[in-house]
NUGUPA-923662 format. One record per residue (C-alpha): z, y, x; residue in three letters; residue number from 1. Coordinates in pm, whole numbers, always signed. Layout:
ATOM      up   north    east   aa    i
ATOM       Z       Y       X  ala  NUM
...
END
This chain:
ATOM      up   north    east   aa    i
ATOM   -1851   +3648   +1859  met    1
ATOM   -2214   +3631   +1750  leu    2
ATOM   -2287   +3524   +1391  leu    3
ATOM   -2639   +3456   +1252  gln    4
ATOM   -2794   +3740   +1440  gly    5
ATOM   -3045   +3779   +1714  ser    6
ATOM   -2916   +3682   +2059  pro    7
ATOM   -2706   +3959   +2197  gly    8
ATOM   -2722   +4171   +1877  gln    9
ATOM   -2426   +4250   +1645  pro   10
ATOM   -2428   +4139   +1281  arg   11
ATOM   -2562   +4406   +1048  ala   12
ATOM   -2318   +4574    +812  gly   13
ATOM   -2374   +4709    +462  pro   14
ATOM   -2501   +5041    +581  ser   15
ATOM   -2746   +4879    +811  thr   16
ATOM   -2886   +4657    +530  leu   17
ATOM   -2924   +4955    +304  ser   18
ATOM   -3117   +5139    +569  asp   19
ATOM   -3341   +4839    +626  asn   20
ATOM   -3419   +4812    +255  asn   21
ATOM   -3509   +5174    +244  thr   22
ATOM   -3738   +5131    +539  ser   23
ATOM   -3894   +4825    +383  ser   24
ATOM   -3966   +5014     +63  asn   25
ATOM   -4122   +5287    +260  asn   26
ATOM   -4348   +5038    +434  leu   27
ATOM   -4489   +4900    +104  lys   28
ATOM   -4792   +5118     +46  arg   29
ATOM   -5009   +5127    -262  lys   30
ATOM   -5353   +4973    -257  ala   31
ATOM   -5625   +5192    -122  his   32
ATOM   -5768   +5416    -393  thr   33
ATOM   -6119   +5293    -328  thr   34
ATOM   -6025   +4928    -372  leu   35
ATOM   -5832   +4994    -693  gln   36
ATOM   -6124   +5187    -835  asp   37
ATOM   -6352   +4900    -740  leu   38
ATOM   -6135   +4646    -922  glu   39
ATOM   -6119   +4863   -1234  asp   40
ATOM   -6493   +4908   -1224  ser   41
ATOM   -6555   +4534   -1197  leu   42
ATOM   -6317   +4463   -1485  ser   43
ATOM   -6490   +4718   -1704  arg   44
ATOM   -6831   +4575   -1620  lys   45
ATOM   -6715   +4222   -1698  lys   46
ATOM   -6577   +4325   -2035  ile   47
ATOM   -6889   +4526   -2109  lys   48
ATOM   -7110   +4230   -2018  gly   49
ATOM   -6917   +3998   -2245  glu   50
ATOM   -6945   +4245   -2530  val   51
ATOM   -7317   +4283   -2471  glu   52
ATOM   -7356   +3905   -2470  asp   53
ATOM   -7182   +3887   -2804  ile   54
ATOM   -7388   +4170   -2947  val   55
ATOM   -7717   +4037   -2809  glu   56
ATOM   -7646   +3668   -2898  ala   57
ATOM   -7897   +3546   -3155  pro   58
ATOM   -7776   +3470   -3501  glu   59
ATOM   -7687   +3110   -3578  thr   60
ATOM   -7997   +2919   -3683  glu   61
ATOM   -7993   +2819   -4047  val   62
ATOM   -8001   +2439   -4078  ile   63
ATOM   -8264   +2295   -4309  asp   64
ATOM   -8084   +2058   -4545  gly   65
ATOM   -8386   +1833   -4592  gln   66
ATOM   -8447   +1808   -4218  ala   67
ATOM   -8079   +1731   -4160  leu   68
ATOM   -8085   +1460   -4426  ala   69
ATOM   -8399   +1309   -4272  asp   70
ATOM   -8244   +1308   -3926  glu   71
ATOM   -7919   +1154   -4050  leu   72
ATOM   -8114    +892   -4240  asp   73
ATOM   -8293    +794   -3919  gln   74
ATOM   -7975    +789   -3712  glu   75
ATOM   -7785    +582   -3970  leu   76
ATOM   -8041    +304   -4003  gln   77
ATOM   -7911     -50   -3967  cys   78
ATOM   -8040    -222   -3655  gly   79
ATOM   -8129    -533   -3857  cys   80
ATOM   -8276    -423   -4191  cys   81
ATOM   -8388     -71   -4081  ser   82
ATOM   -8242     +83   -4398  ala   83
ATOM   -7949    +320   -4449  leu   84
ATOM   -7647    +130   -4323  val   85
ATOM   -7422     -16   -4594  tyr   86
ATOM   -7065    -127   -4525  arg   87
ATOM   -7124     -55   -4152  pro   88
ATOM   -6971    -262   -3875  val   89
ATOM   -6972    -186   -3502  val   90
ATOM   -7027    -452   -3237  val   91
ATOM   -6804    -428   -2930  ala   92
ATOM   -6849    -351   -2648  pro   93
ATOM   -7211    -232   -2689  cys   94
ATOM   -7125     -14   -2996  gln   95
ATOM   -7442     -97   -3189  his   96
ATOM   -7386     -83   -3564  phe   97
ATOM   -7529    -278   -3858  phe   98
ATOM   -7467    -351   -4223  cys   99
ATOM   -7178    -594   -4260  gly  100
ATOM   -7394    -827   -4468  ser  101
ATOM   -7670    -819   -4203  cys  102
ATOM   -7428    -937   -3934  ile  103
ATOM   -7297   -1214   -4159  val  104
ATOM   -7653   -1336   -4224  leu  105
ATOM   -7729   -1306   -3853  trp  106
ATOM   -7438   -1536   -3768  val  107
ATOM   -7528   -1779   -4049  arg  108
ATOM   -7878   -1807   -3907  asn  109
ATOM   -7745   -1897   -3564  gly  110
ATOM   -7706   -1555   -3399  gly  111
ATOM   -7478   -1568   -3096  thr  112
ATOM   -7496   -1211   -2966  asn  113
ATOM   -7566    -851   -3068  cys  114
ATOM   -7890    -840   -3270  pro  115
ATOM   -7996    -515   -3097  ala  116
ATOM   -7929    -565   -2726  cys  117
ATOM   -7852    -939   -2720  arg  118
ATOM   -7528    -862   -2540  gly  119
ATOM   -7225   -1084   -2568  ile  120
ATOM   -6990    -959   -2840  ser  121
ATOM   -6612    -955   -2824  thr  122
ATOM   -6551    -834   -3180  ser  123
ATOM   -6719    -679   -3484  val  124
ATOM   -6514    -426   -3678  thr  125
ATOM   -6585    -208   -3980  ser  126
ATOM   -6648    +162   -3919  ser  127
ATOM   -6487    +403   -4165  arg  128
ATOM   -6641    +701   -3984  ala  129
ATOM   -6997    +575   -4024  leu  130
ATOM   -6933    +486   -4387  gln  131
ATOM   -6800    +837   -4454  thr  132
ATOM   -7110    +999   -4303  ile  133
ATOM   -7338    +766   -4499  ala  134
ATOM   -7150    +849   -4821  asp  135
ATOM   -7189   +1222   -4755  val  136
ATOM   -7562   +1173   -4701  leu  137
ATOM   -7599    +977   -5024  val  138
ATOM   -7408   +1240   -5221  arg  139
ATOM   -7642   +1506   -5090  gly  140
ATOM   -7956   +1293   -5124  ala  141
ATOM   -7899   +1022   -5391  pro  142
ATOM   -8253    +888   -5353  ser  143
ATOM   -8159    +753   -5010  arg  144
ATOM   -7892    +519   -5152  ala  145
ATOM   -7944    +146   -5145  arg  146
ATOM   -8037      -4   -5482  ser  147
ATOM   -7774    -151   -5711  val  148
ATOM   -7908    -501   -5660  ser  149
ATOM   -7896    -462   -5282  glu  150
ATOM   -7538    -338   -5289  arg  151
ATOM   -7427    -617   -5520  met  152
ATOM   -7590    -879   -5303  gln  153
ATOM   -7445    -725   -4987  ala  154
ATOM   -7095    -716   -5137  asp  155
ATOM   -7120   -1085   -5214  glu  156
ATOM   -7205   -1157   -4851  ile  157
ATOM   -6961    -923   -4676  tyr  158
ATOM   -6629    -782   -4797  lys  159
ATOM   -6573    -426   -4677  ala  160
ATOM   -6315    -391   -4402  gly  161
ATOM   -6336    -751   -4287  thr  162
ATOM   -6328    -807   -3911  thr  163
ATOM   -6600   -1043   -3793  leu  164
ATOM   -6676   -1235   -3479  arg  165
ATOM   -7012   -1329   -3337  ile  166
ATOM   -6983   -1672   -3173  pro  167
ATOM   -7058   -1682   -2803  thr  168
ATOM   -7373   -1869   -2699  pro  169
ATOM   -7322   -2224   -2593  arg  170
ATOM   -7543   -2324   -2304  gln  171
ATOM   -7501   -2684   -2206  ala  172
ATOM   -7542   -2735   -1832  ser  173
ATOM   -7768   -3025   -1737  pro  174
ATOM   -7612   -3319   -1562  glu  175
ATOM   -7672   -3318   -1186  pro  176
ATOM   -7846   -3654   -1200  asn  177
ATOM   -8102   -3545   -1462  ile  178
ATOM   -8439   -3498   -1290  pro  179
ATOM   -8599   -3159   -1345  gln  180
ATOM   -8948   -3189   -1496  thr  181
ATOM   -9246   -3022   -1337  asn  182
ATOM   -9371   -2741   -1564  pro  183
ATOM   -9722   -2779   -1425  asn  184
ATOM   -9768   -3117   -1593  phe  185
ATOM   -9744   -3237   -1954  val  186
ATOM   -9464   -3484   -2005  gln  187
ATOM   -9517   -3802   -2211  pro  188
ATOM   -9452   -3769   -2585  cys  189
ATOM   -9181   -3980   -2757  pro  190
ATOM   -9444   -4242   -2845  his  191
ATOM   -9609   -4267   -2501  cys  192
ATOM   -9340   -4469   -2327  leu  193
ATOM   -9346   -4846   -2372  pro  194
ATOM   -9062   -4991   -2578  gly  195
ATOM   -8977   -4656   -2739  asn  196
ATOM   -8738   -4645   -3036  gln  197
ATOM   -9009   -4552   -3289  tyr  198
ATOM   -9186   -4893   -3282  asp  199
ATOM   -9524   -4733   -3226  trp  200
ATOM   -9703   -4646   -2904  arg  201
ATOM   -9983   -4398   -2836  cys  202
ATOM  -10327   -4556   -2787  pro  203
ATOM  -10383   -4286   -2521  gln  204
ATOM  -10043   -4249   -2353  pro  205
ATOM   -9981   -3953   -2124  ile  206
ATOM   -9923   -4048   -1762  val  207
ATOM   -9572   -3971   -1641  asp  208
ATOM   -9626   -3715   -1361  pro  209
ATOM   -9301   -3818   -1195  glu  210
ATOM   -9436   -4170   -1152  val  211
ATOM   -9805   -4098   -1092  asp  212
ATOM   -9853   -3729   -1001  pro  213
ATOM  -10216   -3781    -900  asp  214
ATOM  -10315   -3877   -1256  asn  215
ATOM  -10077   -3646   -1444  gly  216
ATOM  -10218   -3414   -1710  trp  217
ATOM  -10193   -3050   -1608  arg  218
ATOM  -10068   -2799   -1863  thr  219
ATOM  -10356   -2564   -1782  asp  220
ATOM  -10599   -2821   -1923  asp  221
ATOM  -10466   -2785   -2280  gly  222
ATOM  -10345   -3073   -2496  ser  223
ATOM  -10400   -3426   -2367  pro  224
ATOM  -10639   -3648   -2569  pro  225
ATOM  -10477   -3769   -2890  gly  226
ATOM  -10193   -3520   -2861  his  227
ATOM  -10095   -3170   -2974  ala  228
ATOM   -9789   -2947   -2989  tyr  229
ATOM   -9551   -2935   -3283  cys  230
ATOM   -9572   -2611   -3481  gly  231
ATOM   -9194   -2596   -3518  asn  232
ATOM   -9023   -2727   -3203  cys  233
ATOM   -9341   -2697   -2990  glu  234
ATOM   -9283   -3034   -2824  asn  235
ATOM   -9574   -3262   -2742  ile  236
ATOM   -9662   -3513   -3016  leu  237
ATOM   -9903   -3795   -3084  ala  238
ATOM  -10155   -3701   -3353  leu  239
ATOM  -10180   -4055   -3490  arg  240
ATOM   -9807   -4132   -3488  ala  241
ATOM   -9660   -4233   -3827  pro  242
ATOM   -9407   -3948   -3806  ser  243
ATOM   -9674   -3680   -3745  thr  244
ATOM   -9790   -3462   -4037  thr  245
ATOM  -10049   -3187   -4049  lys  246
ATOM  -10052   -2867   -4254  cys  247
ATOM  -10374   -2840   -4458  asp  248
ATOM  -10357   -2460   -4438  phe  249
ATOM  -10291   -2361   -4076  cys  250
ATOM  -10420   -2695   -3938  gln  251
ATOM  -10112   -2728   -3715  val  252
ATOM   -9940   -3065   -3666  ser  253
ATOM   -9567   -3138   -3677  phe  254
ATOM   -9381   -3413   -3494  cys  255
ATOM   -9119   -3502   -3757  gly  256
ATOM   -8879   -3585   -3473  ile  257
ATOM   -8759   -3265   -3303  gly  258
ATOM   -8584   -3112   -3607  ile  259
ATOM   -8605   -3342   -3909  pro  260
ATOM   -8685   -3153   -4227  gly  261
ATOM   -8833   -2858   -4036  arg  262
ATOM   -9084   -3027   -3806  cys  263
ATOM   -9269   -3136   -4117  leu  264
ATOM   -9569   -3049   -4332  ala  265
ATOM   -9447   -3153   -4678  ala  266
ATOM   -9627   -3189   -5012  pro  267
ATOM   -9704   -2854   -5175  leu  268
ATOM   -9435   -2849   -5442  ile  269
ATOM   -9153   -2998   -5234  ser  270
ATOM   -9179   -2773   -4927  gln  271
ATOM   -8909   -2519   -4844  his  272
ATOM   -8977   -2160   -4745  leu  273
ATOM   -8929   -2021   -4398  his  274
ATOM   -8665   -1745   -4400  gly  275
ATOM   -8649   -1709   -4780  leu  276
ATOM   -8375   -1935   -4906  ala  277
ATOM   -8220   -1705   -5169  asp  278
ATOM   -8244   -1363   -5334  ile  279
ATOM   -8053   -1206   -5046  gly  280
ATOM   -8336   -1304   -4812  asp  281
ATOM   -8587   -1141   -5047  leu  282
ATOM   -8382    -821   -5043  ile  283
ATOM   -8388    -819   -4664  gln  284
ATOM   -8763    -891   -4651  cys  285
ATOM   -8946    -567   -4581  gly  286
ATOM   -9286    -719   -4656  glu  287
ATOM   -9205    -720   -5029  ile  288
ATOM   -9220    -341   -5036  tyr  289
ATOM   -9557    -351   -4863  glu  290
ATOM   -9684    -594   -5127  ile  291
ATOM   -9593    -342   -5396  phe  292
ATOM   -9745     -52   -5199  asp  293
ATOM   -9407    +105   -5134  gly  294
ATOM   -9311    +115   -5503  asn  295
ATOM   -8939     +70   -5443  thr  296
ATOM   -8856    +126   -5808  tyr  297
ATOM   -9067    -171   -5920  glu  298
ATOM   -8922    -388   -5643  val  299
ATOM   -8569    -303   -5755  asp  300
ATOM   -8656    -391   -6115  val  301
ATOM   -8795    -725   -6001  met  302
ATOM   -8494    -807   -5781  leu  303
ATOM   -8251    -721   -6061  asp  304
ATOM   -8453    -945   -6292  tyr  305
ATOM   -8450   -1235   -6046  leu  306
ATOM   -8075   -1206   -6007  gln  307
ATOM   -8017   -1188   -6382  ala  308
ATOM   -8240   -1490   -6444  gln  309
ATOM   -8104   -1683   -6141  ser  310
ATOM   -8455   -1738   -6007  leu  311
ATOM   -8477   -1852   -5645  ser  312
ATOM   -8767   -1781   -5408  pro  313
ATOM   -8851   -2150   -5412  arg  314
ATOM   -8882   -2143   -5793  his  315
ATOM   -9121   -1849   -5769  ile  316
ATOM   -9319   -2029   -5499  tyr  317
ATOM   -9368   -2331   -5720  arg  318
ATOM   -9490   -2118   -6008  glu  319
ATOM   -9732   -1939   -5774  ile  320
ATOM   -9865   -2276   -5658  ile  321
ATOM   -9922   -2366   -6024  gly  322
ATOM  -10108   -2038   -6083  met  323
ATOM  -10332   -2103   -5782  ile  324
ATOM  -10407   -2460   -5879  leu  325
ATOM  -10511   -2344   -6227  arg  326
ATOM  -10754   -2087   -6084  ser  327
ATOM  -11124   -2182   -6045  pro  328
ATOM  -11138   -2164   -5663  arg  329
ATOM  -10775   -2257   -5602  gln  330
ATOM  -10683   -2191   -5235  phe  331
ATOM  -11029   -2090   -5115  ala  332
ATOM  -10961   -1710   -5138  pro  333
ATOM  -10648   -1749   -4927  leu  334
ATOM  -10830   -1949   -4661  ile  335
ATOM  -11122   -1707   -4651  glu  336
ATOM  -10888   -1411   -4599  ser  337
ATOM  -10751   -1576   -4281  asp  338
ATOM  -10403   -1570   -4431  leu  339
ATOM  -10287   -1868   -4229  phe  340
ATOM  -10434   -1776   -3890  val  341
ATOM  -10188   -1749   -3600  asp  342
ATOM   -9877   -1819   -3807  val  343
ATOM   -9754   -2049   -3528  his  344
ATOM   -9739   -2011   -3154  gly  345
ATOM   -9936   -2328   -3085  val  346
ATOM  -10305   -2406   -3095  thr  347
ATOM  -10414   -2533   -3438  pro  348
ATOM  -10648   -2820   -3505  gly  349
ATOM  -11007   -2793   -3613  ser  350
ATOM  -11079   -2583   -3921  ala  351
ATOM  -11192   -2747   -4242  thr  352
ATOM  -11399   -2643   -4541  asp  353
ATOM  -11225   -2357   -4732  pro  354
ATOM  -11280   -2546   -5057  ser  355
ATOM  -11130   -2871   -4924  ala  356
ATOM  -10826   -3009   -5110  pro  357
ATOM  -10485   -2897   -4985  arg  358
ATOM  -10201   -3142   -5019  his  359
ATOM   -9953   -3065   -4739  arg  360
ATOM   -9810   -2735   -4625  ile  361
ATOM   -9565   -2619   -4357  cys  362
ATOM   -9271   -2386   -4413  arg  363
ATOM   -9444   -2084   -4259  met  364
ATOM   -9756   -2122   -4469  cys  365
ATOM   -9544   -2176   -4783  ala  366
ATOM   -9385   -1834   -4723  thr  367
ATOM   -9731   -1681   -4678  glu  368
ATOM   -9837   -1826   -5015  val  369
ATOM   -9528   -1681   -5185  leu  370
ATOM   -9587   -1333   -5044  leu  371
ATOM   -9957   -1350   -5127  trp  372
ATOM   -9898   -1433   -5494  gly  373
ATOM   -9568   -1253   -5561  leu  374
ATOM   -9720    -938   -5708  arg  375
ATOM   -9949   -1123   -5951  glu  376
ATOM   -9661   -1355   -6045  trp  377
ATOM   -9444   -1054   -6131  trp  378
ATOM   -9717    -901   -6345  ile  379
ATOM   -9734   -1223   -6546  gln  380
ATOM   -9354   -1258   -6557  glu  381
ATOM   -9315    -910   -6704  arg  382
ATOM   -9514   -1022   -7008  lys  383
ATOM   -9260   -1290   -7104  lys  384
ATOM   -9038   -1038   -7282  gly  385
ATOM   -8715   -1085   -7086  phe  386
ATOM   -8705    -732   -6945  leu  387
ATOM   -8512    -447   -7104  asp  388
ATOM   -8711    -226   -7341  glu  389
ATOM   -8644     +82   -7129  thr  390
ATOM   -8849     -86   -6859  ile  391
ATOM   -9121    -242   -7071  thr  392
ATOM   -9183     +87   -7254  arg  393
ATOM   -9240    +268   -6926  arg  394
ATOM   -9618    +330   -6915  pro  395
ATOM   -9820    +222   -6614  asp  396
ATOM   -9997    +506   -6437  cys  397
ATOM  -10374    +513   -6456  ala  398
ATOM  -10386    +590   -6084  gln  399
ATOM  -10240    +250   -6008  gly  400
ATOM  -10101    +181   -5662  ser  401
ATOM  -10190    +530   -5532  ile  402
ATOM   -9965    +698   -5787  cys  403
ATOM   -9667    +876   -5631  thr  404
ATOM   -9467    +962   -5945  arg  405
ATOM   -9453    +599   -6055  gln  406
ATOM   -9259    +517   -5740  lys  407
ATOM   -8972    +751   -5823  glu  408
ATOM   -8656    +624   -5987  his  409
ATOM   -8634    +694   -6358  gly  410
ATOM   -9007    +741   -6410  arg  411
END
């Protein structure tokens, strides 16, 4: 009977297995001496090379603390205010980061996407990691910290740790039956069409290019006779319409229809400012530091004073208007310096005499007046005696705006 063996061969017994094992052991030869020596040699060379690499590796470069602080300061700048980020938040999914207060103001002003890349946002969350790095930087370089007034104002706008949401843009789709206008022709203004709702019609109405394309006014030919473009909404308007007003500074007209209250050149004292509604807007306005020649210390003193006295930008603007009106030449120096040139994206009207009376002003020009007179206003305001003695006793440097020490905190 054959069991588990080769055909025709008997099953191996114990002695046979033992003999086979012995033979097998005898068949297992050691590696060739040359090959073994080669492997040992390669191993020794590898170890020697690694040791040499360690020995020859250059010493770790010493990091310059000032250079590191400068680089961190650049990397941690808010994408909105371009200052060291405060109470940072991260926009998802693009991962751009900003001050929490900057994002809140962005949303309040109508922002519907990431301020940096304009991407659609799904959420805005606070970043503890970025805040920790910023805190470490400030501890090592206290001069890079945001001012007390800035931090107080920012904390009033955004509470640390709050999750925000940027609203998605709403784009209304036009109805299918609405005819698409030809961009090559100027469309009639609200007062051109007969029987319009404003009870006044243009003496020189613009021809509707959809009705009479041969006599339509081409956009390449500029503004049609008796018409211009609104400085705010940039829609076509009738210059002689009762709702139209003209700024006596930039010579741009406003329709009074597109956005009521904004498409308007108002009397000097009653006009609002563009982009400067409260002290928070002044804090975010980088031009203020340019006005004071980069003297951040003086700017901080002024902002703290404005907050303590509850003075709004509009209040300051009105006082600056009063200062100008009391001066001998009034607004002539501002006009001669071309302060109001190209403040709007539309073509202005004809220029007038620099010494001509100025009664109406637009929002953009009102902001220009505020920024132009802010420094002189502050100099006069300091003399009223409301500032702390530690500030009033601080001597002014004889070098004036070119002084560098005067711009340091505590000096």
